[in-house]
NUMAR-743171 format. One line per 4 residues: their letters; for each residue y, z, x of N, C-alpha, C. Coordinates in steps of 0.001 Angstrom, whole numbers, plus 524288, in hexadecimal, padded with zeros to 5 digits. Layout:
% NUMAR-743171
a	Y Z X Y Z X Y Z X | ...
% end
This chain:
% NUMAR-743171
mntp	81A62 7FC25 8476F 81ABD 7F6A6 845D3 82065 7F500 8458E | 821C1 7F066 84732 82707 7EE6D 846D3 82856 7ED24 84135 | 82D2F 7EE5F 83FB2 82EDB 7ED3D 83A62 82FDC 7E772 839D1 | 82D86 7E4D8 835E4 82E4F 7DF3E 8353D 833EA 7DDFB 833F1
agsp	835A5 7D96E 835A0 83AFF 7D7CE 83490 83BF9 7D7AD 82EBC | 84060 7DA13 82D3E 841D9 7D9F4 827BF 83FC9 7DE77 8249E | 83C2E 7E1AB 826C1 83A1C 7E60A 823CB 83D64 7EAD4 824C1 | 83DA1 7EE81 820FB 840E6 7F313 82188 83E91 7F6E4 8256D
tpss	841CA 7FA16 827CA 84008 7FE20 82B5D 84274 8033F 829CA | 84057 807B9 82BBD 84295 80CC5 82A64 84855 80D36 82BCF | 84A23 80A4F 82FC7 84F95 80AA3 83161 85329 80737 82E0D | 850D5 80408 82AA5 853F8 800D4 82720 85275 80227 82191
pptg	85511 8060B 81F2D 85393 80806 81A11 853DF 803DE 815E3 | 85072 8042D 811EF 8506B 80043 80DD1 8555F 8007D 80AA2 | 856CC 7FC14 80883 85B92 7FBCD 80575 85AB8 7FD7C 7FFD6 | 855DD 7FDB7 7FE1F 854BD 7FF23 7F8BF 85565 7FA79 7F52F
gtpg	853FD 7FB21 7F042 85487 7F6CD 7ECA1 851AC 7F7F1 7E7A7 | 8532F 7F53D 7E387 850BC 7F608 7DE7F 84BC2 7F2C9 7DE24 | 84859 7F400 7DA42 843C0 7F0AC 7D974 84539 7EAF5 7D8C2 | 849C5 7EA05 7D660 84B84 7E4B0 7D5AC 84CC5 7E20E 7DAD0
dvte	84F01 7E509 7DE7E 85022 7E2E1 7E3AF 84B1A 7E131 7E65C | 8470F 7E486 7E5F5 8420E 7E361 7E86A 83FAA 7DE81 7E5F1 | 83F88 7DE5E 7E0C4 83D34 7D9EC 7DE0A 84011 7D4DA 7DF54 | 8453F 7D51D 7DF9F 84853 7D068 7E0C4 846E7 7CE33 7E61B
rllr	8462F 7D192 7E9F4 844C5 7CFB6 7EF29 83F24 7CDCA 7EF63 | 83BB7 7D02D 7EC60 83654 7CE4D 7EC1B 83625 7C8C9 7E9D4 | 83935 7C7DC 7E5C9 83955 7C2B9 7E35D 83B87 7BEA6 7E722 | 83F83 7C033 7EA1E 841B5 7BC99 7EE02 83DBF 7BB6F 7F244
wssg	83AD4 7BF6F 7F3D0 836D2 7BEB3 7F7D4 832AB 7BAE3 7F5E8 | 83109 7BB7C 7F0EB 82D2E 7B7F3 7EEA1 82F23 7B25B 7EE85 | 8344C 7B1C3 7EE2D 8369B 7AC8B 7EDE3 83765 7AA17 7F33E | 835B7 7ACF8 7F75A 83608 7AABE 7FC8F 83A69 7ACCF 7FFF1
deaa	83D54 7B0B2 7FE02 84198 7B2F7 80108 83F52 7B707 804C8 | 83E75 7B57D 809B7 83C04 7B8F2 80D85 83F64 7BDB4 80EAC | 8448B 7BD24 80E4A 8480C 7C180 80F70 84796 7C5D7 80B64 | 8457F 7C48A 806C7 84523 7C867 8029D 8418D 7CCEA 80419
lqql	83D70 7CBDD 8073B 839E6 7D005 808DB 83CBA 7D3F7 80C49 | 83FE9 7D20A 80FF0 842DA 7D593 8134B 846C8 7D8B7 81027 | 848E7 7D66E 80C0C 84C88 7D945 808B0 849A4 7DD15 80527 | 844AC 7DBDC 803FF 8418F 7DF27 8008F 83FE6 7E43B 80332
mplv	83E33 7E3E9 80814 83BD0 7E86B 80A9C 83F45 7ED46 80AB9 | 8445F 7ECE1 80BD4 84792 7F19E 80BA5 847B3 7F429 8063F | 846F3 7F10A 80221 8471C 7F31B 7FCCD 84232 7F62F 7FB6E | 83DD9 7F4CE 7FDEB 838E0 7F75E 7FCA6 836EA 7FAC6 80123
ydec	839E4 7FB01 80564 83807 7FDC4 80A0C 836EE 80384 808EB | 83A7D 80629 80634 839C4 80BC1 8052D 834A7 80CC5 80255 | 83397 809B1 7FE47 82ED1 80A7E 7FB42 829F7 80929 7FE76 | 82A42 804F1 80178 825D2 8038A 804D5 824DE 807D0 808DD
rqia	82904 809ED 80AFE 82888 80E19 80EE2 82620 812FC 80C6A | 827BE 8144C 807A9 82585 818D6 804F4 81FB6 81818 803F2 | 81E3C 8135A 80262 818B1 81227 80189 815B1 812D7 8069B | 817E2 810BF 80AE4 81552 8111F 80FFD 814CC 816CB 811B7
erqm	818D8 819E9 810F1 818A7 81F66 81283 8148D 82268 80F65 | 81426 82140 80A50 81024 823D5 80720 80ABA 82276 8091F | 809FB 81D76 80A73 804E0 81BCF 80C59 80397 81E60 81190 | 8076A 81EAF 81514 80673 8210C 81A31 8052C 826D7 819B2
rrer	80787 8298F 815F9 80667 82F21 81535 800CE 82FFC 81384 | 7FE62 82C18 81127 7F90E 82C9A 80F42 7F501 82C0B 81397 | 7F696 829C3 817E7 7F2CC 82898 81BF4 7F300 82CA2 8204C | 7EF43 82C6B 823C5 7EED5 8304A 827E2 7F379 83000 82B9B
teht	7F4B4 83479 82E11 7F964 834E3 8313C 7F951 83132 835EA | 7F4A8 82F88 837BB 7F476 82C1E 83C42 7F55F 82667 83AE2 | 7F6AE 8254F 835F5 7F7B0 81FE7 83475 7FC2D 81DC0 837BC | 7FB74 81926 839F0 7FF4C 816EB 83D8D 8030E 8131D 83AEA
lspt	80259 8121E 835F1 805D1 80E8A 83328 80A0A 811BC 8306D | 80EE6 8110E 831F8 81332 8140A 82FB4 81506 81181 82AA2 | 817D4 81479 82754 819F5 81223 8228A 81D68 80D6C 823A5 | 8209A 80DCB 827C3 823F7 8095B 8291E 820BF 80493 82A91
alvn	81C96 80571 82DA0 81931 80119 82F31 8167E 7FEBE 82A74 | 814EF 8020F 826BB 8125C 80018 82205 8160A 7FCA8 81EE0 | 81AF1 7FE4B 81E60 81EC4 7FB1E 81B86 81FCC 7F605 81E6C | 82011 7F643 8239F 820DE 7F179 826AA 81C53 7EDA9 8260A
elyl	81788 7EFC8 82603 812F1 7EC7B 8252B 81315 7EA25 81FB2 | 814D6 7ED3A 81BF2 8155E 7EB46 8169A 81925 7E6B0 81682 | 81D81 7E733 8193F 8215E 7E2F8 81973 81EED 7DDF7 81B9C | 81C0D 7DE72 81FF0 819A9 7D9DF 8225D 815DC 7D731 81EA0
rlvd	8130C 7DA47 81B9C 80F4D 7D7F5 817F4 81207 7D5B0 81331 | 81680 7D7F2 811CF 81983 7D5B8 80D7B 81B81 7D047 80ECE | 81CB8 7CF5E 813C1 81E8C 7CA39 81566 81A8B 7C60E 813F6 | 81584 7C775 81430 8115B 7C3C3 812F7 8108B 7C318 80D12
qrrt	81377 7C620 809F0 812EE 7C5D3 80440 81705 7C240 801CD | 81936 7BEB9 804ED 81D81 7BB73 80301 81BE4 7B7FA 7FE6E | 816BE 7B6ED 7FDF6 814FE 7B397 7F9AB 81417 7B691 7F49B | 81495 7BBB3 7F4DD 813FC 7BED8 7F025 8185D 7BDA0 7EC51
twks	8170B 7BD49 7E75E 81B06 7BC94 7E35E 81CF5 7C1F8 7E1C6 | 82129 7C3A6 7E436 82332 7C8E2 7E33D 82612 7C90B 7DE06 | 8253C 7CD41 7DB2D 82793 7CDA8 7D5F9 82AB3 7D2A4 7D52A | 8290D 7D6E9 7D7B4 82BA2 7DBDF 7D694 82AF3 7DFC0 7DAFF
raqf	82E19 7E3C7 7DADB 82DC5 7E811 7DE90 8287D 7EAC7 7DE34 | 82691 7EB91 7D966 82186 7EE27 7D8A1 81D24 7EB0A 7DB34 | 81D54 7E5D6 7DA91 81953 7E286 7DCFA 81990 7E2FF 7E2E9 | 81E40 7E35A 7E510 81EDB 7E3DA 7EAB9 81BF2 7E8A0 7ECBE
fgia	81CB2 7ED23 7EA34 81A23 7F1D7 7EC1B 81442 7F1AE 7EB29 | 81292 7EEC5 7E737 80CFB 7EE14 7E670 80A86 7EB1F 7EAF7 | 80D14 7E6E3 7ECA2 80B17 7E3D7 7F107 80BBA 7E6DA 7F620 | 80FF8 7E9D4 7F698 810BE 7ED0E 7FB43 80C49 7F0F0 7FBDD
aqlm	80A58 7F2FA 7F77B 805F0 7F6A3 7F7B1 8011A 7F408 7F9E5 | 80004 7EF38 7F82E 7FB81 7EC62 7FA2A 7FC08 7EB5A 80000 | 800C1 7E9EB 801BC 8019D 7E8CC 8073D 80124 7EDBE 80A8D | 80310 7F222 80887 8028D 7F70C 80B5F 7FCCD 7F88D 80BF7
rrvl	7F9CD 7F780 807F9 7F42F 7F891 8085C 7F1D8 7F590 80CE8 | 7F32E 7F086 80D55 7F102 7ED54 8117A 7F2E8 7EF19 816DF | 7F7D7 7F0A7 81744 7F9E2 7F29A 81C3E 7F6DA 7F76C 81DF1 | 7F62D 7FB1E 81A68 7F395 80007 81BB9 7EDD6 7FF2A 81D16
vdha	7EB40 7FBC4 81A27 7E5BC 7FABC 81B2B 7E515 7F7CD 82058 | 7E867 7F3F3 82150 7E811 7F113 82641 7E912 7F4B3 82ADE | 7ECD1 7F83C 82A36 7EE01 7FBF3 82E65 7E967 7FFA0 82F4F | 7E706 80168 82B0D 7E27F 804E4 82B86 7DDFB 8021A 82E33
rsrl	7DD1A 7FD2E 82CCE 7D8D2 7FA34 82F2F 7D9CE 7F967 83507 | 7DEB7 7F868 83678 7E008 7F7BA 83BF5 7DF2B 7FCBF 83EFF | 7E0BF 8011C 83CC6 7E006 80626 83F5F 7DA40 80771 83FF2 | 7D748 8062B 83BEB 7D1B0 8074F 83C18 7CF0E 8043E 8407A
sqkr	7D0A0 7FF60 84120 7CE32 7FC23 84529 7CFB3 7FDEB 84AA2 | 7D422 800A8 84B1D 7D5F9 80272 85035 7D3B0 807BA 851CA | 7D1A7 80AA3 84DFC 7CF93 80FD5 84F25 7CA20 80F58 85173 | 7C96A 81157 85619 7C45A 810EC 858A8 7C033 81419 855DA
dgar	7C1D8 81882 85383 7BE00 81BDD 850F8 7BCDF 81A37 84B66 | 7BF8E 8160C 8499B 7BE98 8141D 84450 7C08F 817BC 84017 | 7C40F 81B53 8417D 7C60E 81EFF 83D9E 7C8D7 81C10 8394A | 7C834 81DD0 8348E 7CA7F 81B1B 83021 7D01F 81CD8 82F32
vmvs	7D325 81971 82CCF 7D86C 81ABB 82B3E 7D815 81D1A 825CE | 7D954 82220 82566 7D848 824EB 8208F 7DD40 825ED 81D6E | 7DCC0 825DD 81865 7E0E9 82785 814E4 7DE76 82B1C 810DF | 7E1B0 82E70 80E8A 7DFBC 831FB 80A93 7E036 82F7C 8053B
ldaa	7DBD6 82E8E 802C0 7DBF7 82C4D 7FD81 7DE10 83042 7F99E | 7DD23 83555 7FA92 7DF57 83963 7F737 7E541 83912 7F724 | 7E792 838E0 7FBCF 7ED40 838EB 7FC30 7EF9E 833D8 7FA26 | 7ED17 82F74 7FB52 7EF5E 82A68 7F9FF 7EE6F 828E5 7F458
anve	7E9B0 82994 7F283 7E866 827D2 7ED3F 7E802 82C52 7E96A | 7E8D5 83132 7EB58 7E8BB 835CF 7E7FF 7E37E 83663 7E543 | 7DF42 8351C 7E80A 7DA0D 835D5 7E5E8 7D8F9 83BAB 7E58D | 7D71F 83D61 7E10A 7D689 842F6 7E038 7D1E4 84553 7E317
tpgs	7CDEC 8422E 7E444 7C95A 8443C 7E6F4 7CAD2 845C0 7EC81 | 7C9EE 84ABA 7EE27 7CBA8 84C83 7F343 7C88E 84A0E 7F7B2 | 7CB19 849B4 7FC33 7C866 84807 800E9 7C762 8423B 8014C | 7C9F3 83F12 7FE1B 7C8EC 83977 7FE48 7CC61 836F1 8026B
vadl	7CA25 83598 806E4 7CD03 832FE 80B13 7CA87 82DA8 80BDD | 7CDBD 8299C 80BE0 7CB9B 82450 80C28 7CE26 8214B 81085 | 7CB5C 81DB7 812B2 7CD56 81A45 816B3 7D098 815FD 81424 | 7D512 814CE 8169F 7D89F 810F4 81458 7D5FE 80BB0 8138D
laid	7D2A9 80A25 8173A 7CFFA 80526 816B3 7CC00 80558 81242 | 7C982 809E0 81193 7C5DF 80A71 80D33 7C8C7 80A1E 80809 | 7CD83 80C65 807D9 7D0B6 80C12 80323 7D218 80664 80203 | 7D376 80389 80618 7D4CF 7FE08 80566 7D027 7FAF6 80355
dalt	7CB83 7FBDE 8058F 7C6CB 7F93A 803B1 7C5C4 7FA8B 7FDF8 | 7C634 7FF9B 7FCC3 7C529 8014E 7F768 7C92B 7FEFE 7F3AB | 7CE0E 7FEB7 7F56C 7D227 7FC99 7F211 7D14E 7F6CE 7F112 | 7CF77 7F401 7F502 7CE2F 7EE73 7F44E 7C9D8 7EDD5 7F044
klgs	7C5EC 7F133 7F097 7C1A0 7F110 7ECCA 7C3A2 7F257 7E758 | 7C720 7F638 7E6F7 7C95A 7F792 7E1E4 7CC49 7F2F4 7DF94 | 7CEFB 7EFF6 7E2F7 7D1F0 7EB79 7E10E 7CE84 7E759 7DE8A | 7C9A1 7E6E9 7E05B 7C610 7E31C 7DE02 7C423 7E4F5 7D8B4
ldpd	7C47A 7EA11 7D7BE 7C2BC 7EC49 7D2CA 7C73A 7ED02 7CEF2 | 7CBB8 7EEBC 7D100 7D036 7EFC8 7CDA6 7D534 7EEF6 7D0C7 | 7D762 7EA32 7D0B9 7DC14 7E90A 7D3C8 7E0B2 7EC93 7D27B | 7E146 7EE15 7CD8B 7E5A2 7F173 7CC0C 7E53F 7F6C1 7CEB1
qqri	7E08F 7F8F1 7CED7 7DFE5 7FDFE 7D168 7E0E0 7FD84 7D744 | 7DF4B 7F927 7D98E 7E05C 7F84E 7DF19 7E640 7F851 7E026 | 7E934 7F5A0 7DCEB 7EEE0 7F558 7DD9D 7F152 7FAB9 7DCF9 | 7EF4E 7FDC0 7D93C 7F167 802FD 7D869 7F080 80663 7DD3C
velr	7EBD7 80606 7DF80 7EAB2 80912 7E433 7EE1B 80743 7E8BD | 7EEE4 80233 7E94D 7F24C 80030 7ED6E 7F7C6 80275 7ECF1 | 7F9C9 80268 7E830 7FF19 8043E 7E75D 7FF8C 80A27 7E7EF | 7FBA4 80CFF 7E603 7FBD6 812B5 7E641 7FA5C 814B3 7EBAC
ffag	7F635 8128D 7EE0D 7F438 81490 7F2FE 7F717 81247 7F7AF | 7F76C 80D1C 7F7F3 7F9AB 80AA4 7FC8A 7FFA0 80A81 7FC60 | 801F1 809BE 7F7CA 807A4 80998 7F76F 809F4 80ED4 7F5E7 | 806B6 81257 7F3D6 80891 8178C 7F276 80C17 817B3 7EDB4
ltve	80BA9 813C8 7EA3F 80EEC 813B1 7E599 80D0E 817B9 7E19F | 810AE 8199D 7DE75 80F50 81D3E 7DA4A 80CAC 81A45 7D5D3 | 80A8B 81D2C 7D214 80828 81ABD 7CD7F 80C29 8175A 7CAAE | 810E8 8196B 7CA1C 814FB 8168D 7C751 81688 81196 7CA3B
etah	8170F 811F8 7CF6C 8186B 80D5C 7D284 8141C 80944 7D24D | 80F3E 80B14 7D28D 80AC9 80783 7D241 80AA0 804C6 7CCF7 | 80BA3 807B0 7C8DB 80BB5 80568 7C39E 80FDA 80129 7C33C | 81453 8020D 7C5B6 81887 7FE2E 7C598 816ED 7F93C 7C878
vlsr	81491 7F9D1 7CD14 812EC 7F54D 7D027 80EEB 7F20D 7CD36 | 80B3B 7F4A6 7CA97 806EA 7F1F3 7C7FF 807FD 7F0B4 7C246 | 80C90 7F23E 7C05F 80DEB 7F165 7BAD0 809D9 7F3E6 7B73E | 80858 7F8A2 7B89B 804BB 7FBBA 7B570 80772 800BC 7B3D2
sprt	8053B 8036F 7B00D 80761 80878 7AE92 805A2 80C9C 7B27A | 808CB 810AB 7B367 80727 814E5 7B6E5 80201 8175A 7B52C | 8012D 817AB 7B01E 7FC48 819F1 7AE27 7F797 816A9 7AFE2 | 7F815 81175 7AF7D 7F3D3 80E00 7B11F 7F2DF 80E77 7B6F7
vkre	7F715 80E81 7BA01 7F689 80EF7 7BFAB 7F3F0 8141B 7C11D | 7F582 81850 7BE90 7F33D 81D70 7BFC1 7ED65 81D7B 7BE97 | 7EBDD 81B22 7BA30 7E652 81AF9 7B8CE 7E336 817B2 7BCB4 | 7E537 81306 7BDF6 7E275 80F98 7C19E 7E25A 811E9 7C720
wqla	7E66C 814B2 7C88C 7E6B0 81745 7CDA3 7E260 81B5D 7CE1E | 7E19A 81E6A 7CA08 7DD79 8225F 7CA11 7D81B 81FD5 7CA7A | 7D74C 81B98 7C795 7D24E 818D8 7C7C9 7D159 81678 7CD2E | 7D57A 8142E 7CF67 7D4F8 811C5 7D490 7D3D0 815DD 7D8BA
kawl	7D665 81A61 7D87B 7D569 81E8E 7DC45 7CFC6 82072 7DBF6 | 7CDDC 82115 7D72E 7C877 822E6 7D682 7C4A2 81EE9 7D8B6 | 7C5A8 819E4 7D7BD 7C22D 815D5 7D9C5 7C251 815BE 7DFB8 | 7C70B 81602 7E1F2 7C790 815E7 7E79C 7C4E7 81A98 7EA28
yrel	7C56E 81F26 7E7B6 7C2EF 823C6 7E9F5 7BD02 82327 7EA04 | 7BADE 82121 7E5C0 7B532 82044 7E59A 7B390 81C4B 7E9BC | 7B684 81806 7EA23 7B53D 813EF 7EDDC 7B58A 815FB 7F373 | 7B9AF 818CE 7F4AC 7BA60 81AD0 7F9F8 7B66E 81F13 7FB37
strh	7B50B 8222E 7F757 7B115 82635 7F828 7ABD1 823BE 7F963 | 7AA99 81F7C 7F6A5 7A5B3 81CBB 7F79F 7A59C 81A7C 7FD20 | 7A9FC 8183C 7FECA 7AA55 8160F 8040A 7A99D 81A55 80823 | 7AC03 81EE1 80718 7AB9B 8233B 80AD1 7A5FA 8252A 80B27
ddgq	7A375 825B5 8069C 79E0B 82793 80672 79A5A 823C5 80928 | 79BAA 81EB6 808D7 7986F 81ABD 80B5C 79991 81A31 81135 | 79D9D 81D31 812F4 79ED4 81CFE 8187F 7A1DE 81832 81A1A | 7A447 81574 8163A 7A715 810AC 8177B 7AC82 811D3 8197F
ggrr	7AF0E 815D4 81721 7B461 81706 818B0 7B7C5 81240 81842 | 7BB4D 81194 81C03 7BEC9 80D00 81BFB 7BDAA 80972 8207E | 7B916 809FB 822F5 7B812 806D7 82794 7B6EB 80132 82615 | 7B82D 7FDAD 829A0 7B717 7F81A 828D4 7B462 7F5F4 82D85
% end
């Protein structure tokens, strides 16, 4: 994929910056300063790249979306978020997690439609969500469906799964983004994992998998 104009590339290392630097540019972007986004990306590129690399390690080796491509897709989708009222660095990574989820799911759906044999795009729920029950392998699209259903029942748990599973944030980082205590996040994370495992197991037993 071609790198969008203004987005960072591996050959142009990020300049770094404090949380205050990030927040200041987010506030300028909210005020209509389009250049602020281009100034923002080098400050958050390293963290976005680390998130992307963690996500790619969780998926099968034949995955065709590289970490760099995932970050570039994230940038393109951030451009469409100009109407968001940005407030903080933590909020930015929360929204970045949601956008990464959509990038990965859209990519999986595209790959599925291109496969003549209908083979599913698989990820390991054990590795990604640290589900203790052995042998739990789930289709990414099935996870997305289940996560959407979870959001209708418990939006907070959905956000926690997005941040932990799709963005790869730690319990402490997730707690910061959601303004919750690490203890609360850890408890809700365990409950959400158990619910998702039951939901995905039911789908597997019913033969639904992740097909659409």
